[in-house]
Every structure is written in structure tokens, then in C-alpha cells.
MIVO-505747 format. One line per 4 residues: their letters; for each residue x, y, z of C-alpha. Coordinates in pm, whole numbers, plus 50000, padded with zeros to 5 digits. Example, Ala and Ser with C-alpha at 12.3 -4.5 7.8 and 13.67 -1.06 7.14 Angstrom:
BEGIN
as	51230,49550,50780 | 51367,49894,50714
//
This chain:
BEGIN
mskn	57047,35847,62436 | 57209,35668,62722 | 57423,35851,62979 | 57487,35601,63249
kihs	57731,35315,63266 | 57482,35047,63159 | 57368,35103,62804 | 57241,34941,62487
klfk	57459,34960,62174 | 57156,34886,61964 | 56942,35161,62105 | 57225,35414,62118
kfgn	57171,35510,61757 | 56821,35643,61825 | 56880,36005,61925 | 56518,36056,62019
ivll	56519,35762,62273 | 56619,35783,62634 | 56710,35436,62777 | 56838,35430,63134
hstk	56904,35188,63418 | 56936,35295,63784 | 57216,35131,63988 | 57284,35082,64356
kdgp	57450,35424,64351 | 57103,35573,64289 | 56963,35387,64590 | 56660,35162,64562
igda	56407,35327,64336 | 56137,35091,64455 | 56066,34765,64624 | 55828,34477,64546
tgin	55524,34686,64635 | 55603,35058,64576 | 55819,35344,64459 | 56080,35548,64645
nknl	55996,35888,64501 | 56284,36068,64665 | 56544,35843,64499 | 56347,35843,64170
dkml	56340,36225,64158 | 56714,36242,64240 | 56804,36002,63962 | 56575,36150,63702
skfk	56696,36509,63769 | 57041,36403,63642 | 56883,36337,63304 | 56643,36628,63307
insh	56337,36397,63325 | 56034,36507,63523 | 55892,36234,63751 | 55546,36341,63650
dvvf	55620,36196,63300 | 55703,35850,63437 | 55461,35555,63442 | 55521,35235,63636
meqv	55321,34908,63642 | 55214,34691,63929 | 55406,34382,63802 | 55203,34081,63909
hgrk	55385,33813,63712 | 55101,33791,63464 | 55067,33865,63095 | 54838,34165,63070
inmv	54968,34458,62857 | 54818,34813,62867 | 54836,35108,62632 | 54945,35432,62799
kntk	54798,35753,62646 | 54891,35994,62929 | 55060,35999,63268 | 54755,36054,63487
ikiv	54791,35702,63638 | 55135,35666,63784 | 55122,35295,63857 | 54906,35089,63626
knvd	54752,34809,63818 | 54750,34437,63739 | 54980,34456,63436 | 55333,34347,63339
glvt	55367,34542,63018 | 55311,34892,62892 | 55292,35038,62536 | 55285,35396,62413
nkkn	55338,35599,62098 | 55332,35931,62269 | 55634,36164,62326 | 55763,36243,62672
iflc	55602,35946,62842 | 55866,35736,63018 | 55779,35372,63087 | 55946,35198,63379
iksa	56026,34846,63500 | 56131,34761,63845 | 56351,34448,63867 | 56604,34256,64074
dclp	56665,33936,63859 | 56358,33929,63629 | 56412,34036,63269 | 56346,34404,63189
ivfy	56261,34401,62820 | 56220,34716,62615 | 56092,34759,62259 | 56117,35039,62001
epit	55965,35062,61662 | 56103,35372,61485 | 55845,35406,61204 | 55542,35441,61429
ktia	55766,35567,61716 | 55614,35308,61950 | 55788,35201,62273 | 55702,34915,62508
vvha	55833,34766,62829 | 55779,34419,62977 | 55855,34275,63314 | 55938,33912,63240
gykg	56004,33668,63524 | 55976,33294,63472 | 55605,33295,63562 | 55524,33566,63312
ilkg	55728,33401,63042 | 55542,33072,63096 | 55209,33265,63079 | 55311,33429,62746
viek	55379,33787,62851 | 55635,33836,62567 | 55395,33700,62303 | 55118,33915,62441
tiek	55334,34225,62408 | 55408,34157,62045 | 55041,34083,61976 | 54952,34420,62135
leki	55206,34594,61909 | 55059,34423,61600 | 54711,34537,61708 | 54821,34902,61670
qvlv	54972,34837,61322 | 55330,34787,61432 | 55525,34554,61199 | 55730,34321,61408
qnvy	56017,34305,61160 | 56076,34676,61236 | 56086,34631,61608 | 56415,34670,61811
vyig	56438,34488,62143 | 56682,34512,62435 | 56677,34249,62709 | 56835,34432,63006
psig	57048,34315,63302 | 56890,34013,63472 | 56975,33681,63620 | 57203,33482,63391
kccy	57218,33105,63331 | 57534,33110,63539 | 57338,33178,63854 | 56973,33081,63794
svgk	56967,32737,63949 | 56615,32584,63955 | 56441,32260,64040 | 56362,32001,63787
drii	55995,32081,63809 | 56052,32424,63664 | 56249,32273,63376 | 55957,32042,63307
kfrk	55721,32341,63289 | 55937,32505,63028 | 55975,32178,62838 | 55602,32145,62817
kgia	55588,32490,62661 | 55868,32391,62414 | 56084,32678,62532 | 56332,32517,62772
vfek	56688,32645,62743 | 56898,32517,63030 | 57224,32355,63134 | 57258,32067,63375
kadd	57564,32049,63601 | 57573,31734,63823 | 57226,31737,63987 | 57162,32108,63930
yfld	56963,32271,63655 | 57046,32622,63533 | 56763,32795,63336 | 56858,33051,63068
lkni	56575,33306,63076 | 56756,33554,62849 | 56790,33306,62562 | 56439,33168,62626
ahsi	56311,33522,62565 | 56530,33556,62266 | 56390,33240,62111 | 56035,33358,62171
llkk	56106,33687,62001 | 56258,33512,61696 | 55951,33279,61675 | 55724,33581,61676
glqk	55900,33724,61371 | 56148,33969,61516 | 56481,33999,61339 | 56793,33862,61505
nkie	57000,34172,61417 | 56743,34385,61599 | 56763,34206,61936 | 57032,34279,62197
issl	57087,34090,62517 | 57273,34253,62809 | 57565,34043,62921 | 57521,34159,63282
ctkc	57392,33902,63530 | 57232,34068,63824 | 57359,33819,64076 | 57715,33832,63943
snsl	57692,34217,63933 | 57519,34253,64269 | 57765,34530,64369 | 57616,34732,64087
lfsy	57254,34622,64075 | 57001,34483,64320 | 56956,34105,64306 | 56706,33901,64491
rahk	56906,33583,64436 | 57218,33740,64576 | 57068,33912,64890 | 56702,33808,64911
tekr	56632,34181,64890 | 56305,34356,64821 | 56491,34650,64673 | 56468,34711,64299
fiti	56660,34892,64026 | 56466,35037,63736 | 56487,35041,63359 | 56330,35342,63182
igri	56258,35412,62818 | 56094,35718,62665 | 56086,35914,62339 | 56176,36283,62346
//
């Protein structure tokens, strides 16, 4: 189920899944360090979601992934990924250019979220998420993935040193224009998912670039802002 203007065609077919993105119209749901509970409650009320059922993560640009069995802890410390197979637990990612990646496996009814910036990708946060899913008997060939709105290759100019780091990992996808390098994090993530055994027809990449769409979404590259939009997934 997706009721707002940003949605996944791939996940739309799952009637038991709620997948949402906030926009600037909802106000900043959080910043680099915390949550704006007033804006969060206001947004969630439109979709009849109780904020007590929502779980965030600290997001430290690492690769640690945690299982979520209940909503007693509202912000899970020192992690960049969450996994649950419980109903009515909504997992959240804050972002403003980094990749918000969501996973769903309909047989075991397992969902997961990952905050994947360039540092986390280099550290293997995507691979660690898939390994976590496999540990709880999820078959990767059954997993659906949506890579949400994030900085596109069109706008993500980086120094040569960053390109070298990705080359050393064997996952560099970039374009060089004159003396500038433009890193393609979305397709890097896509290639990692395929290497880990996910099926191409079960992966969707949002065409929205956060910097290009900065009138709709918060973007650090566009405005050097600490404000964040959120991506939420839950099973009802």
C-alpha cells in the first residue's frame, strides 16, 4: 500500500505492506541526530499509523544490522539496518541523499531497511543485510528490494580518491566528465544485490534524485541541510 506521491510499482502489489516516504510538505521528520515527533505524528496520522509502532536507527555509516522483535526501543543505537518478521512494526530510515533501501520477502513475511551512504556501502552494509536475512532462513531469490529516492549519478560529483576506494572494492560505477567524477551509488547498490543472488526482476530503483528534486525532498548536497525525510516500511 502506498498513498503518497512517491511510490514503488514493485511493492504496490503487496496489499499487506505499507511503504511511505515523507516529503518537504510533511516538514523535516528528523535531522542528523534526532526525530521531530510532532511532524512524525502528523504525517503518520494521515495513514492511520501509530508512532508507538515505529522504530528508527541511529545511522552511523556502519554495517551493523539488528533484528527488531518489538517497539520498546524507538531508536536502535549504532546500527544502519533493521530487520523484522513481526506485524505492525514500522521500520524507518532518515535520509537526505543517502540510499534508503527496503527489503520484503513475502514467504516468511520479513521486512528490512538499510541506510546506505558511500561509507556504509564501502563497509559492506548491503551484504551484511542480506547475510542477516539468510541467517533467519530467508531465501534471497524470494526477496524484493526497492532503492528509494537518493542522490543520482547526475549530481553526485566526488573526488578521485573516492573513486579509487570503490575501484579497490571492485564496485566502482561512475562517469567522468572533464575533470569531474560522478559516482552512481544506486547502480553500485544494484550490482551488489545481484552479486548476492537477488533477482533482477525483483529490484526497483527510484528515478528520483534528491538533489534534482530538492523542492520535494530534503537534500544535503542541494542545501547543506541537516533536515531529513523518512522512508517507512511495515507489514499490516
